[in-house]
C-alpha positions as CSV (number, residue, x, y, z in Angstrom):
1,M,100.3,-141.7,96.7
2,V,102.3,-143.7,94.1
3,T,99.1,-145.2,92.7
4,L,97.6,-141.7,92.2
5,Q,100.7,-140.5,90.5
6,V,100.6,-143.4,88.1
7,V,96.9,-143.0,87.5
8,W,97.4,-139.4,86.6
9,L,100.2,-140.3,84.2
10,L,97.7,-142.7,82.5
11,L,95.0,-140.0,82.4
12,I,97.3,-137.4,80.8
13,G,98.5,-140.1,78.4
14,I,94.9,-140.9,77.4
15,L,94.2,-137.2,76.8
16,I,97.4,-136.7,74.7
17,I,96.8,-139.8,72.7
18,G,93.2,-138.8,72.1
19,Y,94.3,-135.4,70.9
20,A,96.9,-136.9,68.6
21,I,94.4,-139.2,67.0
22,L,91.5,-136.7,66.8
23,D,93.2,-133.4,66.0
24,G,95.8,-135.3,64.1
25,F,93.5,-136.0,61.2
26,D,92.4,-132.3,60.8
27,L,96.0,-131.2,61.1
28,G,96.8,-133.8,58.4
29,V,94.0,-132.4,56.2
30,G,95.6,-129.0,56.5
31,C,99.0,-130.4,55.5
32,W,97.4,-131.4,52.1
33,H,95.1,-128.4,51.8
34,L,97.2,-126.6,49.2
35,F,97.7,-129.7,47.1
36,A,94.0,-129.7,46.2
37,K,93.4,-128.7,42.5
38,K,90.5,-126.3,42.9
39,R,88.9,-124.0,45.4
40,E,85.9,-126.3,45.5
41,E,88.0,-129.3,46.5
42,R,89.7,-127.2,49.2
43,S,86.3,-126.2,50.5
44,L,85.4,-129.9,50.6
45,F,88.4,-130.5,52.8
46,I,87.3,-127.8,55.2
47,R,83.7,-129.2,55.3
48,A,85.2,-132.7,56.1
49,I,86.7,-131.4,59.4
50,E,84.5,-128.4,60.2
51,P,82.2,-130.1,62.7
52,F,85.1,-131.6,64.6
53,W,88.2,-129.5,64.7
54,D,87.3,-127.2,67.6
55,G,86.0,-130.2,69.7
56,N,89.3,-132.0,68.9
57,E,91.3,-129.2,70.4
58,V,89.5,-129.6,73.7
59,W,91.6,-132.7,74.3
60,L,94.8,-130.6,74.1
61,L,93.4,-128.0,76.5
62,T,92.3,-130.7,78.9
63,G,95.6,-132.4,78.7
64,G,97.5,-129.2,79.4
65,G,95.2,-128.4,82.3
66,A,95.7,-131.9,83.7
67,L,99.5,-131.6,83.4
68,F,99.3,-128.3,85.3
69,A,97.1,-129.8,88.0
70,A,99.0,-133.0,88.5
71,F,102.6,-132.2,87.7
72,P,103.1,-128.4,88.0
73,P,106.9,-128.4,87.9
74,V,106.8,-130.3,84.6
75,Y,104.3,-127.9,83.2
76,A,106.5,-125.0,84.2
77,T,109.7,-126.5,82.8
78,V,108.2,-127.6,79.5
79,F,106.2,-124.4,78.8
80,S,109.1,-122.1,79.7
81,G,111.8,-124.2,77.9
82,F,109.7,-124.5,74.8
83,Y,108.3,-121.0,75.0
84,L,109.1,-119.8,71.5
85,A,108.2,-123.1,69.9
86,L,104.8,-123.1,71.8
87,M,104.1,-119.5,70.7
88,L,104.6,-120.6,67.1
89,V,102.3,-123.6,67.7
90,L,99.7,-121.2,69.2
91,L,99.9,-118.8,66.3
92,G,99.5,-121.8,63.9
93,L,96.3,-122.9,65.8
94,I,95.0,-119.4,65.7
95,F,95.6,-119.1,62.0
96,R,93.8,-122.4,61.4
97,A,90.7,-121.3,63.4
98,V,90.5,-117.9,61.8
99,S,91.1,-119.3,58.3
100,I,88.2,-121.8,58.6
101,E,85.8,-118.9,59.7
102,Y,87.1,-116.2,57.4
103,R,88.0,-117.8,54.1
104,N,84.5,-117.6,52.6
105,K,83.6,-114.2,54.0
106,V,84.8,-112.3,50.9
107,E,84.4,-113.4,47.3
108,D,87.8,-112.5,46.2
109,P,90.2,-115.2,44.9
110,R,93.2,-113.6,46.5
111,W,91.4,-113.4,49.9
112,V,90.6,-117.1,49.7
113,V,94.1,-118.2,48.6
114,A,95.6,-116.1,51.5
115,W,93.5,-117.9,54.1
116,D,94.0,-121.3,52.5
117,F,97.8,-120.7,52.8
118,A,97.3,-119.6,56.4
119,F,95.3,-122.7,57.1
120,S,97.9,-125.0,55.6
121,L,100.8,-123.3,57.4
122,G,98.9,-123.3,60.6
123,S,98.5,-127.1,60.3
124,I,102.1,-127.9,59.2
125,L,103.8,-125.8,62.0
126,P,102.1,-127.5,65.0
127,S,102.4,-131.0,63.4
128,L,106.2,-130.5,63.1
129,L,106.8,-128.6,66.4
130,Y,104.8,-131.0,68.6
131,A,107.0,-133.8,67.5
132,V,110.2,-131.8,67.8
133,A,109.2,-131.1,71.4
134,V,108.7,-134.9,71.9
135,G,112.1,-135.5,70.4
136,N,113.7,-133.1,72.8
137,L,112.0,-134.8,75.8
138,L,113.3,-138.2,74.6
139,R,116.8,-136.8,74.1
140,G,116.8,-134.9,77.4
141,L,117.0,-131.2,78.3
142,S,119.7,-129.3,80.2
143,L,118.2,-128.4,83.5
144,N,119.4,-126.6,86.6
145,A,118.7,-127.4,90.2
146,A,115.4,-125.4,90.0
147,G,114.2,-127.5,87.1
148,D,114.6,-124.6,84.6
149,Y,115.8,-125.3,81.0
150,T,119.2,-123.7,80.6
151,G,119.7,-124.3,76.8
152,G,118.6,-122.0,74.0
153,F,116.0,-122.3,71.3
154,L,118.6,-123.4,68.6
155,A,119.7,-126.3,70.9
156,L,116.1,-127.6,70.5
157,L,116.6,-127.9,66.7
158,N,119.1,-130.8,67.0
159,P,119.3,-133.5,64.3
160,Y,117.6,-136.2,66.4
161,S,114.6,-133.9,67.3
162,L,114.2,-132.8,63.7
163,V,114.0,-136.4,62.6
164,V,111.3,-137.1,65.2
165,G,109.6,-133.9,64.1
166,L,109.5,-135.2,60.5
167,V,108.0,-138.5,61.8
168,G,105.3,-136.5,63.5
169,L,104.6,-134.4,60.4
170,L,104.4,-137.4,58.1
171,M,102.3,-139.4,60.7
172,F,99.7,-136.6,60.7
173,A,99.9,-136.2,56.9
174,V,99.1,-139.9,56.4
175,H,96.4,-139.8,59.0
176,G,94.8,-136.7,57.4
177,A,94.9,-138.2,53.9
178,L,93.3,-141.5,55.1
179,Y,90.6,-139.5,56.8
180,L,89.9,-137.6,53.5
181,A,89.8,-141.0,51.7
182,V,87.1,-142.1,54.2
183,K,85.1,-138.8,53.9
184,T,85.2,-138.1,50.1
185,G,84.6,-140.0,46.9
186,G,85.4,-140.0,43.2
187,E,88.6,-138.4,42.0
188,T,89.3,-136.7,45.3
189,Q,89.2,-140.0,47.1
190,L,91.6,-141.6,44.6
191,R,94.0,-138.6,45.0
192,T,93.9,-138.7,48.8
193,R,94.7,-142.4,48.7
194,A,97.7,-141.6,46.5
195,W,98.8,-138.9,49.0
196,A,98.6,-141.3,51.9
197,A,100.7,-143.9,50.0
198,L,103.3,-141.3,49.2
199,A,103.6,-140.0,52.7
200,W,103.4,-143.6,54.2
201,W,106.9,-144.5,52.8
202,G,108.5,-141.5,54.5
203,Y,106.5,-142.2,57.7
204,M,107.6,-145.9,57.9
205,V,111.3,-145.3,57.0
206,L,111.8,-142.3,59.3
207,F,109.9,-144.0,62.2
208,I,112.3,-147.0,62.0
209,V,115.3,-144.6,61.8
210,A,114.0,-142.6,64.8
211,A,113.2,-145.8,66.8
212,T,116.6,-147.3,66.1
213,W,118.3,-144.0,67.1
214,T,116.3,-143.9,70.3
215,A,117.1,-147.5,71.1
216,V,120.8,-147.0,70.6
217,C,121.2,-143.6,72.3
218,Y,118.3,-142.8,74.6
219,L,117.0,-145.9,76.3
220,R,117.7,-145.3,80.0
221,N,115.1,-147.0,82.1
222,G,114.3,-150.3,80.4
223,V,114.5,-151.9,77.0
224,I,111.8,-154.6,76.6
225,L,108.6,-152.6,76.8
226,P,109.7,-149.7,74.5
227,L,110.9,-152.2,71.9
228,L,107.7,-154.2,72.1
229,L,105.6,-151.1,71.7
230,A,107.8,-149.7,68.8
231,S,107.6,-153.1,67.1
232,A,103.8,-153.1,67.5
233,A,103.7,-149.6,66.0
234,V,105.7,-150.8,63.0
235,V,103.1,-153.5,62.4
236,A,100.2,-151.1,62.7
237,I,101.9,-148.7,60.3
238,A,102.4,-151.6,57.9
239,M,98.7,-152.5,58.1
240,I,97.9,-149.0,56.9
241,R,99.4,-149.8,53.6
242,V,97.9,-153.3,53.4
243,F,94.3,-151.9,53.9
244,S,94.9,-148.9,51.8
245,R,96.0,-151.0,48.8
246,K,92.7,-152.9,49.2
247,C,90.8,-149.6,49.2
248,E,89.6,-150.4,52.7
249,D,89.8,-146.8,53.8
250,L,88.1,-147.0,57.1
251,K,90.3,-150.0,58.2
252,A,93.4,-148.1,57.0
253,F,92.3,-145.1,59.1
254,L,91.7,-147.2,62.2
255,A,95.2,-148.8,61.7
256,S,96.6,-145.3,61.6
257,C,94.8,-144.5,64.9
258,T,96.3,-147.6,66.4
259,G,99.7,-146.7,65.1
260,I,99.5,-143.2,66.6
261,A,98.5,-144.7,70.0
262,L,101.4,-147.2,69.9
263,V,103.9,-144.5,68.9
264,M,102.8,-142.3,71.8
265,L,102.8,-145.2,74.3
266,S,106.4,-146.1,73.1
267,V,107.4,-142.6,73.9
268,V,106.0,-142.9,77.4
269,A,107.7,-146.2,77.9
270,V,111.1,-144.7,76.9
271,L,110.6,-141.8,79.4
272,F,109.1,-143.6,82.3
273,P,109.3,-142.8,85.2
274,N,110.7,-139.5,83.9
275,L,108.5,-136.8,82.5
276,V,111.4,-134.5,81.7
277,T,114.9,-136.1,81.6
278,A,117.9,-133.9,82.6
279,S,120.6,-134.7,80.0
280,N,123.3,-132.9,82.0
281,N,122.5,-134.6,85.4
282,P,120.0,-137.5,85.6
283,S,119.4,-136.7,89.3
284,L,117.8,-133.4,88.2
285,S,115.2,-135.2,86.1
286,L,111.5,-134.5,86.8
287,T,109.7,-137.7,87.4
288,I,106.1,-138.6,88.2
289,F,107.2,-139.1,91.8
290,N,109.2,-135.9,92.5
291,S,107.1,-133.4,90.6
292,S,103.5,-134.3,91.4
293,S,101.0,-132.2,93.3
294,S,100.0,-133.1,96.9
295,L,97.9,-136.1,97.7
296,R,94.8,-133.9,98.4
297,T,95.2,-132.1,95.0
298,L,95.6,-135.4,93.1
299,S,92.6,-136.9,94.9
300,V,90.3,-133.9,94.3
301,M,91.3,-133.4,90.7
302,L,90.9,-137.2,90.0
303,I,87.2,-136.9,91.0
304,I,86.8,-133.9,88.7
305,A,88.6,-135.7,85.9
306,L,86.4,-138.8,86.3
307,L,83.3,-136.6,86.1
308,G,84.6,-134.5,83.1
309,M,86.3,-137.1,80.9
310,P,83.1,-139.0,80.1
311,V,81.5,-135.8,79.0
312,V,84.4,-135.1,76.6
313,I,84.4,-138.7,75.3
314,G,80.6,-138.8,75.0
315,Y,80.6,-135.5,73.0
316,T,83.3,-136.8,70.7
317,V,81.4,-140.0,70.0
318,F,78.1,-138.2,69.6
319,I,79.4,-135.6,67.1
320,H,81.1,-138.2,65.0
321,R,77.9,-140.3,64.9
322,I,75.9,-137.2,63.8
323,F,78.3,-136.3,61.0
324,K,79.3,-139.8,59.9
325,G,79.4,-140.7,56.2
326,K,80.7,-138.9,53.1
327,V,80.9,-135.1,52.9
């Protein structure tokens, strides 16, 4: 049973990391969308992510479904406690999807600008709020004996979680700018490199601040592994700048992918074995051991996951091979 619980934690972790890397670049593109000089350049940005964005969001849906199947109390606590924030995330994702489909349906500049603004806002909101939610999980939530969140929405907007939120926003902004540098050329490529360099400084500084804050205040279940992973993440983030300065855009993008994976793994290492930490009473925390589904459920769902995940991974690899190269 313990082995299955750990395996399911790893599977959900893979799905969330995959989502952060894949949807992270198109969320990052949306963050820069309004900085483009002309409508033609904004259209270029859309074309760079158009074949991928909806497939990337499958990773989020699969991760949410896996969390519901494997750890239903955690799903219930997180989705009810972060209800308003998740509704804002959902609205942002809807705006992004509709904007991509509708912006070119009417040849009116005001129509296009309105949908461009909706696309950018719909990218910035999820980027920020995802990370704010992670910050609250690291900080801990006030839970009752039933596992329900007892705080209010404003309690989620605490200084620590907002700093983590800015780290997430800048992480995706750097990731998106690097992706555009890979997919575009000429003046657009030079401009996106400059955007990546600008956001990189904030990303690096705020990540170090957030990691230090976490180490001082919120390390509860071990020190060595979280510090090792956070240090490795700093190295990966530093390599982004090294490769970008050499105009090796693909290597810089891959370094960003590695950095995102290490940042997410460091979060898991800080939380483990908790999935939701109770800040008011540690004994009320939801762990992978006290909040998992039954042995039969975990076993049956593992078979389904092992059949389904190769399809998702295979499709992702296939579509990126088909649409590789410059836009």
